[in-house]
C-alpha positions as CSV (number, residue, x, y, z in Angstrom):
1,M,0.0,0.0,0.0
2,A,1.3,3.5,-0.9
3,Q,2.0,6.0,1.7
4,Y,1.1,9.7,1.5
5,K,4.3,11.8,1.9
6,G,2.8,15.2,1.2
7,A,3.5,16.6,4.7
8,A,7.2,15.8,4.5
9,R,7.4,17.5,1.1
10,E,5.6,20.6,2.3
11,G,7.9,20.8,5.3
12,G,11.0,20.7,3.0
13,R,9.4,23.2,0.7
14,A,8.7,25.5,3.6
15,L,12.3,25.2,4.8
16,Q,13.6,26.1,1.4
17,L,11.4,29.1,1.2
18,A,12.5,30.3,4.7
19,K,16.1,30.0,3.7
20,K,15.5,31.9,0.4
21,R,13.7,34.6,2.4
22,E,16.6,34.9,4.8
23,R,19.1,35.2,1.9
24,E,17.0,37.9,0.3
25,Q,16.8,39.8,3.6
26,E,20.6,39.7,4.0
27,E,20.9,40.8,0.4
28,L,18.5,43.7,1.0
29,E,20.4,44.8,4.2
30,F,23.7,44.7,2.2
31,K,22.2,46.9,-0.6
32,K,20.7,49.3,2.0
33,K,24.1,49.7,3.7
34,K,25.8,50.2,0.4
35,I,23.4,53.0,-0.6
36,E,23.7,54.6,2.8
37,N,27.5,54.7,2.4
38,E,27.2,56.2,-1.0
39,M,24.8,58.8,0.3
40,K,27.3,59.7,3.1
41,I,30.1,60.1,0.5
42,A,27.9,62.3,-1.7
43,A,26.9,64.5,1.2
44,I,30.6,65.0,2.1
45,D,31.4,65.9,-1.5
46,S,28.7,68.5,-1.7
47,K,29.9,70.1,1.5
48,F,33.3,70.5,0.1
49,A,32.0,71.8,-3.3
50,A,29.9,74.5,-1.5
51,H,33.0,75.6,0.5
52,Y,35.1,75.6,-2.6
53,D,32.5,77.8,-4.4
54,A,32.4,80.2,-1.5
55,V,36.2,80.6,-1.4
56,E,36.3,81.0,-5.2
57,Q,33.7,83.8,-4.9
58,Q,35.7,85.5,-2.2
59,L,38.9,85.4,-4.3
60,K,37.1,86.9,-7.3
61,M,35.8,89.7,-5.2
62,A,39.3,90.3,-3.7
63,N,40.9,90.4,-7.2
64,P,38.5,92.3,-9.5
65,A,41.3,92.6,-12.2
66,S,41.0,88.9,-13.2
């Protein structure tokens, strides 16, 4: 007589899905941290650019002959 093995298959399938979900969560966290780091770098660059522009403007005002 054949035995029904559906519950064991469903348990294995659920385990695979849980592992897949966990890997996707880790991947999402990695991508999120990468974007945060890129944004920090971009923010720093813009601060220096603004300072550079201000200094350039002051130098132009100090040397009107240029």
